[in-house]
VMD Tcl script that draws the C-alpha trace (Angstrom):
set ca {
  {24.42 54.33 16.20}
  {26.09 53.78 12.81}
  {27.94 50.73 14.23}
  {24.61 48.95 15.08}
  {23.45 49.48 11.44}
  {26.67 48.04 10.19}
  {26.25 45.01 12.39}
  {22.70 44.50 11.15}
  {23.85 44.82 7.45}
  {26.73 42.51 8.10}
  {24.41 39.94 9.66}
  {21.86 40.22 6.87}
  {24.68 39.95 4.28}
  {26.09 36.72 6.04}
  {22.67 35.25 6.16}
  {22.11 35.80 2.39}
  {25.47 34.33 1.59}
  {24.44 31.34 3.92}
  {21.19 30.80 2.01}
  {22.89 30.90 -1.34}
  {25.52 28.31 -0.24}
  {22.66 26.17 1.12}
  {20.80 26.39 -2.12}
  {23.89 25.46 -4.11}
  {24.49 22.36 -1.84}
  {20.89 21.22 -2.25}
  {21.09 21.59 -6.00}
  {24.29 19.70 -5.99}
  {22.71 16.87 -3.89}
  {19.79 16.52 -6.33}
  {22.01 16.40 -9.42}
  {24.20 13.73 -7.76}
  {21.18 11.71 -6.70}
  {19.90 11.93 -10.28}
  {23.27 10.74 -11.68}
  {23.36 7.85 -9.12}
  {19.88 6.95 -10.18}
  {20.91 6.80 -13.92}
  {23.85 4.61 -13.09}
  {21.70 2.14 -11.01}
  {19.12 2.02 -13.74}
  {21.81 1.11 -16.48}
  {23.01 -1.84 -14.34}
  {19.51 -3.32 -13.99}
  {18.53 -6.24 -16.21}
  {16.47 -5.15 -19.28}
  {12.79 -5.98 -19.39}
  {11.84 -9.44 -20.57}
  {11.40 -9.92 -24.23}
  {7.98 -11.30 -25.49}
  {9.23 -14.91 -25.64}
  {10.41 -14.70 -22.07}
  {6.94 -13.62 -20.95}
  {4.59 -16.25 -19.14}
  {2.27 -18.28 -21.20}
  {-0.92 -20.04 -20.68}
  {-0.81 -23.64 -19.43}
  {-1.48 -26.33 -22.00}
  {-4.98 -27.00 -20.62}
  {-6.09 -23.30 -20.93}
  {-6.57 -20.67 -18.46}
  {-7.00 -21.73 -14.73}
  {-10.60 -21.61 -13.68}
  {-11.68 -19.92 -10.56}
  {-13.30 -21.97 -7.86}
  {-16.27 -20.46 -5.91}
  {-17.12 -21.92 -2.53}
  {-18.74 -20.69 0.61}
  {-16.43 -20.55 3.59}
  {-16.91 -20.36 7.27}
  {-14.56 -19.37 10.00}
  {-12.86 -21.94 12.28}
  {-14.14 -21.27 15.93}
  {-11.65 -20.33 18.58}
  {-11.96 -23.13 21.23}
  {-13.69 -22.19 24.39}
  {-11.83 -22.78 27.68}
  {-11.96 -21.64 31.39}
  {-8.24 -20.94 31.22}
  {-6.67 -17.98 29.21}
  {-5.13 -19.45 26.11}
  {-1.74 -18.11 24.91}
  {-1.02 -17.62 21.32}
  {1.26 -20.61 21.14}
  {-1.62 -22.80 22.36}
  {-4.00 -21.94 19.53}
  {-3.99 -24.00 16.49}
  {-3.71 -22.20 13.05}
  {-7.04 -20.37 12.59}
  {-8.41 -19.95 9.24}
  {-11.65 -21.02 7.38}
  {-13.15 -24.23 6.09}
  {-15.52 -25.12 3.46}
  {-19.08 -24.52 4.60}
  {-21.56 -27.55 4.69}
  {-24.10 -25.70 2.74}
  {-22.94 -24.16 -0.50}
  {-25.83 -21.99 -1.22}
  {-24.74 -18.29 -1.59}
  {-26.36 -15.96 0.85}
  {-28.89 -13.58 -0.92}
  {-30.51 -10.39 0.03}
  {-34.00 -10.95 1.49}
  {-36.77 -9.21 -0.45}
  {-37.67 -6.15 1.55}
  {-34.46 -6.27 3.54}
  {-32.01 -3.51 3.78}
  {-31.01 -1.77 0.57}
  {-27.80 -0.44 -0.46}
  {-25.71 1.43 2.10}
  {-28.07 0.03 4.79}
  {-30.75 2.55 3.91}
  {-33.67 0.03 4.38}
  {-35.39 1.37 1.39}
  {-36.39 -0.37 -1.66}
  {-33.52 1.00 -3.68}
  {-33.29 0.70 -7.43}
  {-35.39 3.84 -7.98}
  {-38.77 2.00 -7.27}
}
mol new
graphics top color blue
foreach p $ca { graphics top sphere $p radius 0.5 }
foreach p [lrange $ca 0 end-1] q [lrange $ca 1 end] { graphics top cylinder $p $q radius 0.2 }
display resetview
């Protein structure tokens, strides 16, 4: 019976030593990764100086263009179209440039349909 206890104790001791060795290996890998990261960071170019930063164009800031866009329709056909047969799909400028607005009494925020705004 004592030999079973000795085997169990030896197994637990070996497992404990194995865990300590694994922990030391993980710590060594983390320290190595940190050291490699520092070396890589030192080789990088320094951040740009203020005079190297981008500047506004001579004419001032670029203005934003607002326009109403509508999608290009996929051509209808009796035959199934393959991707290479489709032209580049995108959008085009809409004929009417009035922005769509909510209708009075239409759905409120989150589609509740209520008046909204605490009325």
